C-alpha positions as CSV (number, residue, x, y, z in Angstrom):
1,M,121.3,39.3,196.8
2,E,121.1,38.3,193.2
3,I,124.1,36.7,191.5
4,K,124.4,36.5,187.7
5,Q,127.2,34.4,186.1
6,F,128.5,35.3,182.7
7,Y,130.3,32.5,181.0
8,D,132.6,32.6,177.9
9,E,132.8,29.1,176.5
10,T,135.8,29.8,174.3
11,L,138.0,30.9,177.2
12,A,136.2,28.8,179.8
13,H,136.0,32.1,181.8
14,A,133.3,32.9,184.4
15,S,132.6,36.4,185.6
16,Y,129.9,37.7,187.9
17,A,127.5,40.5,188.6
18,L,126.2,40.8,192.2
19,Y,123.1,42.9,192.7
20,S,121.5,44.3,195.9
21,E,119.1,47.3,196.4
22,G,120.1,49.2,193.3
23,E,123.8,48.5,193.4
24,V,126.0,46.1,191.4
25,A,129.5,44.7,192.1
26,L,131.4,42.9,189.3
27,V,133.9,40.2,189.9
28,D,136.6,39.4,187.2
29,P,134.9,41.0,184.2
30,A,135.8,40.0,180.7
31,R,137.3,42.3,178.0
32,D,134.0,43.4,176.7
33,P,132.2,45.6,179.3
34,Q,128.9,45.8,177.5
35,P,127.1,42.7,179.1
36,Y,127.8,44.1,182.5
37,L,126.6,47.6,181.6
38,D,123.5,46.1,180.1
39,F,122.8,44.1,183.3
40,A,123.0,47.2,185.4
41,R,120.7,49.1,183.1
42,E,118.2,46.3,183.1
43,K,118.2,46.4,186.9
44,G,118.0,50.2,187.0
45,A,121.2,50.0,189.1
46,R,124.6,51.6,189.2
47,I,127.8,49.6,189.1
48,K,129.4,50.5,192.4
49,S,132.5,48.3,192.4
50,V,134.7,46.1,190.3
51,I,136.8,43.4,192.1
52,E,139.8,41.7,190.5
53,T,140.7,38.5,192.3
54,H,144.2,38.7,190.7
55,P,145.9,39.9,187.5
56,H,144.6,37.3,185.1
57,A,146.9,35.5,182.7
58,D,144.4,34.0,180.2
59,F,142.1,36.9,179.3
60,I,142.0,40.7,179.4
61,S,139.8,42.4,182.0
62,S,137.6,45.5,181.4
63,H,138.0,46.8,185.0
64,L,139.7,50.0,183.9
65,E,137.2,50.8,181.2
66,I,134.2,50.1,183.5
67,Y,135.8,52.5,186.0
68,K,136.2,55.2,183.4
69,K,132.6,54.8,182.1
70,T,130.7,54.4,185.4
71,G,133.0,55.8,188.1
72,A,132.9,52.4,189.9
73,K,135.8,51.8,192.3
74,I,138.2,49.0,191.5
75,Y,139.2,46.8,194.3
76,A,142.3,44.5,194.3
77,S,144.9,43.2,196.7
78,K,147.5,45.7,197.7
79,L,150.0,43.0,196.8
80,L,149.0,43.2,193.1
81,G,150.8,46.6,192.7
82,A,148.1,47.8,190.3
83,D,149.0,50.8,188.1
84,Y,145.3,51.8,187.7
85,P,143.2,53.8,190.3
86,H,142.1,51.3,192.9
87,E,141.3,50.6,196.5
88,P,143.2,47.9,198.4
89,F,141.1,44.9,199.3
90,D,142.7,42.4,201.6
91,D,142.0,40.3,204.7
92,G,139.5,42.1,207.0
93,D,138.4,44.6,204.4
94,E,134.7,44.8,203.6
95,L,132.6,46.8,201.3
96,K,128.8,47.3,201.3
97,L,126.6,46.3,198.4
98,G,123.0,47.4,199.1
99,S,122.0,45.5,202.2
100,C,124.8,43.0,201.8
101,K,128.5,42.9,202.4
102,L,131.5,41.6,200.5
103,R,134.6,40.5,202.5
104,A,138.1,40.0,201.2
105,L,140.0,36.8,201.9
106,N,143.6,36.6,200.9
107,T,144.1,33.2,199.3
108,P,147.5,33.0,197.6
109,G,148.5,29.9,195.7
110,H,147.6,30.4,192.1
111,S,149.3,33.8,192.4
112,P,150.8,35.7,195.4
113,D,148.2,38.4,195.1
114,S,145.1,36.2,194.8
115,I,142.0,37.0,196.9
116,S,138.6,35.4,197.2
117,I,135.4,37.4,198.0
118,L,133.0,36.2,200.6
119,A,129.4,37.4,199.9
120,I,127.3,37.9,203.1
121,D,123.6,38.4,202.5
122,E,121.2,40.9,204.3
123,T,120.6,38.4,207.1
124,G,124.3,38.1,207.9
125,K,124.6,34.7,206.4
126,E,127.7,33.7,204.4
127,K,126.1,32.9,201.0
128,A,128.8,32.5,198.4
129,V,132.5,32.8,197.8
130,F,134.0,34.0,194.6
131,T,137.3,32.1,194.4
132,G,139.0,33.5,191.2
133,D,141.6,31.0,190.2
134,T,142.3,29.7,193.7
135,L,139.5,27.1,194.1
136,F,137.9,25.6,191.0
137,I,135.2,23.0,190.8
138,G,137.1,19.7,191.0
139,D,140.5,21.4,191.1
140,V,142.6,24.3,192.4
141,G,144.6,26.9,190.4
142,R,148.0,26.0,189.0
143,P,150.9,27.5,190.9
144,D,153.4,27.9,188.1
145,L,152.4,31.0,186.2
146,R,154.0,33.7,188.4
147,E,157.7,32.8,188.2
148,N,158.3,35.4,185.4
149,A,155.3,37.7,185.4
150,G,153.5,40.2,187.6
151,N,154.5,42.7,190.3
152,L,155.2,39.8,192.8
153,R,156.9,36.7,191.5
154,A,157.1,33.4,193.3
155,K,158.4,30.0,192.6
156,R,155.9,27.3,191.9
157,E,156.8,25.2,194.9
158,Q,156.2,28.2,197.3
159,L,152.9,29.0,195.7
160,A,151.9,25.3,195.9
161,R,152.5,25.5,199.7
162,D,150.6,28.8,199.9
163,M,147.7,27.0,198.1
164,Y,147.8,24.2,200.7
165,Y,147.2,26.8,203.5
166,S,144.7,28.9,201.6
167,T,142.5,25.9,201.0
168,R,143.0,24.3,204.5
169,N,143.0,27.3,206.7
170,I,140.5,29.6,204.8
171,L,138.3,28.1,202.1
172,M,137.8,24.7,203.7
173,Q,136.7,26.4,207.0
174,L,133.7,28.1,205.4
175,E,130.2,26.7,206.0
176,K,129.5,23.7,203.8
177,D,126.5,25.3,202.2
178,V,128.5,28.3,200.9
179,V,128.3,28.3,197.1
180,V,131.6,28.3,195.3
181,Y,131.8,30.5,192.2
182,P,135.2,30.1,190.4
183,A,136.6,32.2,187.5
184,H,137.0,29.2,185.2
185,G,135.5,25.9,184.1
186,A,136.6,22.8,182.1
187,G,138.9,23.7,179.2
188,S,140.8,26.4,181.0
189,L,144.6,26.1,181.1
190,C,144.6,27.7,184.6
191,G,144.2,24.2,186.2
192,K,144.6,20.6,185.1
193,S,141.3,18.8,185.9
194,L,138.5,21.4,186.1
195,S,134.9,20.1,186.2
196,K,132.3,21.0,183.6
197,E,130.2,22.2,186.6
198,L,130.3,26.0,186.9
199,Y,129.5,26.2,190.6
200,S,129.3,24.0,193.6
201,T,129.3,24.2,197.4
202,I,132.1,24.0,199.9
203,G,130.6,20.7,201.2
204,K,130.5,19.1,197.9
205,Q,134.1,20.1,197.1
206,L,135.3,18.7,200.4
207,E,133.9,15.4,199.2
208,E,134.8,15.4,195.5
209,N,137.8,17.7,194.9
210,Y,141.1,15.8,194.8
211,A,143.0,18.8,196.1
212,L,140.9,19.1,199.2
213,Q,141.3,15.6,200.4
214,E,143.4,14.7,203.5
215,M,147.1,14.8,202.7
216,D,150.2,16.4,204.2
217,E,151.8,19.5,202.7
218,D,154.6,17.8,200.8
219,D,152.2,15.3,199.2
220,F,149.9,18.1,198.3
221,V,152.8,20.0,196.6
222,K,153.8,17.0,194.7
223,V,150.3,16.2,193.5
224,L,149.6,19.8,192.5
225,L,152.8,20.3,190.5
226,E,152.5,17.2,188.4
227,D,150.8,17.0,185.0
228,Q,150.0,20.7,184.8
229,P,149.1,21.8,181.2
230,Y,151.5,23.9,179.0
231,I,151.7,27.6,179.5
232,P,150.6,29.6,176.4
233,K,152.9,32.3,175.1
234,Y,150.4,35.1,175.9
235,F,149.9,34.4,179.6
236,G,152.7,36.5,181.0
237,F,151.8,39.3,178.6
238,D,148.2,39.4,179.8
239,V,149.3,39.6,183.5
240,G,151.1,42.8,182.6
241,V,148.2,44.3,180.6
242,N,145.8,43.5,183.5
243,K,148.2,45.1,186.0
244,R,148.2,48.3,183.9
245,G,144.6,48.2,182.7
246,A,143.5,47.7,179.1
247,D,142.4,50.2,176.5
248,D,138.7,50.6,175.8
249,F,137.5,47.5,174.0
250,E,135.4,48.9,171.1
251,Q,137.8,51.7,170.3
252,S,140.8,49.4,170.2
253,I,138.9,47.1,167.8
254,K,138.1,50.0,165.5
255,N,141.8,50.8,165.3
256,V,142.5,47.5,163.5
257,P,142.9,48.2,159.8
258,I,140.5,46.5,157.4
259,L,142.4,45.8,154.2
260,D,141.3,45.4,150.6
261,E,141.6,41.8,149.3
262,N,144.0,43.1,146.6
263,V,146.5,44.6,149.0
264,E,150.0,43.3,149.0
265,L,150.9,42.0,152.4
266,E,154.2,43.0,154.0
267,A,156.9,40.3,153.5
268,G,158.0,38.6,156.7
269,V,154.8,39.3,158.7
270,L,152.8,36.3,159.9
271,V,149.6,35.5,158.2
272,I,146.9,33.8,160.3
273,D,144.1,32.3,158.1
274,T,141.1,31.7,160.2
275,R,138.9,30.0,157.6
276,S,137.8,26.4,157.6
277,R,140.2,23.6,156.7
278,K,138.3,23.1,153.4
279,K,138.6,26.8,152.4
280,Y,142.2,27.0,153.4
281,N,143.1,23.8,151.5
282,A,141.4,25.0,148.4
283,G,143.6,28.1,148.2
284,H,145.5,30.3,150.6
285,V,148.3,32.8,150.9
286,P,151.7,31.2,150.8
287,G,153.1,31.0,154.3
288,A,149.7,31.4,156.0
289,I,149.0,29.4,159.3
290,N,145.6,27.9,159.5
291,I,144.1,28.6,163.0
292,I,140.4,27.9,162.4
293,E,138.0,30.3,164.1
294,D,135.8,27.5,165.4
295,G,136.9,26.1,168.7
296,K,139.4,27.7,171.1
297,F,140.8,30.2,168.6
298,E,141.9,32.7,171.2
299,T,143.9,30.1,173.2
300,W,145.6,28.7,170.1
301,L,146.4,32.1,168.7
302,G,148.1,33.1,171.9
303,S,149.9,29.7,172.1
304,I,151.4,29.8,168.6
305,V,151.9,33.5,168.1
306,G,154.0,35.4,170.7
307,P,152.8,38.7,172.1
308,E,155.7,40.5,170.4
309,E,154.7,39.3,166.9
310,K,152.7,41.2,164.4
311,F,150.3,39.3,162.1
312,Y,147.6,39.6,159.4
313,L,144.2,38.0,159.9
314,I,142.4,36.4,157.0
315,A,138.7,35.5,157.4
316,Q,135.9,34.0,155.3
317,N,133.6,37.1,155.2
318,S,133.2,40.6,156.8
319,K,131.2,39.1,159.7
320,C,134.0,36.7,160.4
321,I,136.6,39.5,160.1
322,E,134.8,41.3,162.9
323,S,134.5,38.2,165.0
324,V,138.2,37.2,164.8
325,I,139.3,40.7,165.6
326,R,137.1,40.8,168.7
327,R,138.3,37.3,169.8
328,S,141.9,38.4,169.3
329,A,141.2,41.4,171.5
330,K,139.9,39.2,174.3
331,I,143.6,38.2,174.9
332,G,145.0,41.6,174.2
333,Y,146.3,40.8,170.7
334,E,144.3,43.4,168.7
335,K,147.3,45.8,168.6
336,N,149.4,43.0,167.0
337,I,147.1,42.9,163.9
338,K,148.6,44.6,160.9
339,G,145.4,44.3,159.1
340,A,142.4,42.0,158.6
341,L,141.0,41.0,155.2
342,L,139.3,38.4,153.0
343,N,141.6,35.8,151.3
344,P,143.5,37.8,148.7
345,L,143.0,37.0,145.0
346,Y,146.6,35.7,145.0
347,G,145.8,33.3,147.9
348,T,145.8,30.3,145.6
349,Q,148.3,27.9,147.2
350,I,146.7,24.5,147.5
351,H,147.2,22.2,150.5
352,P,147.3,18.5,149.3
353,E,144.7,15.9,150.3
354,L,146.0,12.7,151.9
355,N,145.2,9.2,150.5
356,V,144.1,7.8,153.8
357,E,144.1,4.2,152.5
358,G,147.8,4.7,151.4
359,L,148.7,5.6,155.0
360,K,146.8,2.6,156.4
361,T,148.6,0.3,154.0
362,F,152.1,1.8,154.1
363,P,152.5,3.9,157.2
364,Q,156.3,3.3,157.0
365,N,156.4,5.5,153.9
366,F,155.5,8.6,155.9
367,T,157.0,10.7,158.7
368,I,154.1,11.0,161.1
369,V,154.0,14.0,163.5
370,D,151.7,13.8,166.5
371,V,150.9,17.4,167.8
372,R,149.0,16.3,170.9
373,V,150.4,17.2,174.3
374,E,152.5,14.6,176.2
375,S,149.7,13.6,178.5
376,E,147.5,12.6,175.6
377,R,150.2,10.6,174.0
378,K,150.9,8.9,177.4
379,N,147.4,7.6,177.4
380,S,147.2,6.4,173.9
381,T,149.2,6.2,170.7
382,Y,148.0,5.9,167.1
383,F,151.3,5.3,165.3
384,E,154.1,3.5,167.0
385,N,156.9,5.5,165.4
386,A,155.2,8.9,165.3
387,I,157.3,12.0,166.4
388,N,155.5,13.8,169.2
389,I,155.9,17.6,169.1
390,P,153.0,19.5,170.8
391,L,151.4,22.1,168.6
392,H,152.3,25.0,170.8
393,E,156.0,24.0,170.4
394,L,156.0,23.2,166.7
395,R,157.3,26.5,165.3
396,E,160.3,26.3,167.6
397,R,161.0,22.6,167.0
398,I,160.6,22.2,163.3
399,H,164.3,21.2,163.0
400,E,163.4,17.9,164.8
401,V,161.1,16.8,161.9
402,P,162.9,14.5,159.4
403,T,162.4,15.6,155.8
404,G,163.3,12.4,153.9
405,K,159.6,11.3,153.5
406,Q,156.2,12.9,153.0
407,I,154.8,14.1,156.3
408,V,151.5,13.4,157.9
409,V,150.2,15.5,160.9
410,H,147.6,14.3,163.3
411,C,146.0,15.2,166.7
412,E,143.0,13.8,168.5
413,G,140.1,15.1,166.6
414,G,141.4,17.1,163.6
415,Y,141.4,20.8,164.8
416,R,145.1,21.0,165.8
417,S,146.4,19.0,162.9
418,A,145.1,21.7,160.4
419,T,147.3,24.2,162.2
420,G,150.2,21.9,162.6
421,S,150.3,20.8,158.9
422,S,150.1,24.5,157.8
423,I,153.1,25.4,160.0
424,L,155.2,22.5,158.6
425,E,154.1,23.2,155.0
426,N,155.3,26.7,155.3
427,A,158.6,25.9,157.1
428,L,159.6,23.0,154.9
429,P,159.2,24.1,151.2
430,G,159.5,21.3,148.8
431,I,158.3,18.7,151.3
432,T,154.7,17.4,150.9
433,V,152.8,17.8,154.2
434,Y,149.4,16.3,154.8
435,D,146.7,16.9,157.4
436,L,145.2,13.6,158.6
437,S,142.3,15.7,159.9
438,E,139.2,13.9,161.2
439,S,140.3,10.8,159.4
440,I,142.3,10.1,162.6
441,K,139.0,8.5,163.8
442,E,139.6,5.7,161.3
443,F,142.7,4.7,163.2
444,K,142.3,2.8,166.5
445,P,144.5,4.2,169.3
446,E,146.4,1.7,171.5
447,K,146.4,2.2,175.2
448,V,149.9,3.0,176.6
449,N,150.9,1.1,179.7
450,S,152.2,3.6,182.3
């Protein structure tokens, strides 16, 4: 059996193609089906099956499109309640792949309908387990995403207890040399402390993964529930799309209007400017929010903009226009785009530059807004009297920002502060808002005693 991992750095998402004797099975494919179709063609193989470990919250899957294009059967737990054509795949179920077998293991915990797939090679040896969002390298999946989304809904405490038994009674019972292939790596918001390693073994995880260490059920639940990251606005939406099955990727992208740069944008519709901080600061459409394409654009788009909101996309050039549309589609937001365009000729509003030395000398003359998440601020603080409002909450909490002074926005490295300062600039007309940007590195953080 040959196993190929496909990894999307921007979403920290891993998907897989398994090959044996002219047949391919896919596990948790991303929105764009082309890499998997190319793999099968290179092997001279047919895609026989697509397996969904659960309805994903953080990206859109191409399972339905692959089914329509190849005739491959889709397999998922019967608990998922999928609306697309599929075969139930639960405990005890097996499917053949060439001379190998794939066996379903019900492993609830991240979601009630999570399964893992145990790959058994041609000799009958258990070779690998594809754990979806149940077991990560260095972590397990968060249990708090299915209280308000999906066919089956469950409280986080119950799912945490399910995770305890899925790990102890199922995954930890596998042979120690079985290779673990999860659906995510470091940077994913589907867990709290994922490793940068993209695969491991059961034996190594028994030694190194905090969640697999000896502890009773109540202690496990407490440890698992604490310090989980925030939940982006788009997560529940993506669960619903994946339960139904998404539209074909390329066609959906082609449906996004490309607008002339002289067009008058509809009043009241969000404008997302994806250009660099330098370009945005030099001239932008009044009211535009600067979510820079570099970095985790998809995650921040889906964290700041709700799935019910329409928006325009502004990009640096035609190549970037195509890129940001495709990246928006990875989280199912392409239908929200009213149009994509270059910065209009009337996009001339200038974002002011901060005199950093003035901030160093007279910090008391500024209202300082820290847009890092609470856990970051717990570990270190840059400005003693800064107001902490995480970026993903800023649009809803603008009323908490005092307007008696000029405002400076900072984060840890400069990416989020560009977005945060643009949000405040637009919401507080008449107030000067600065982006501290990468100059935050000139300020020494103080460790916070916990």
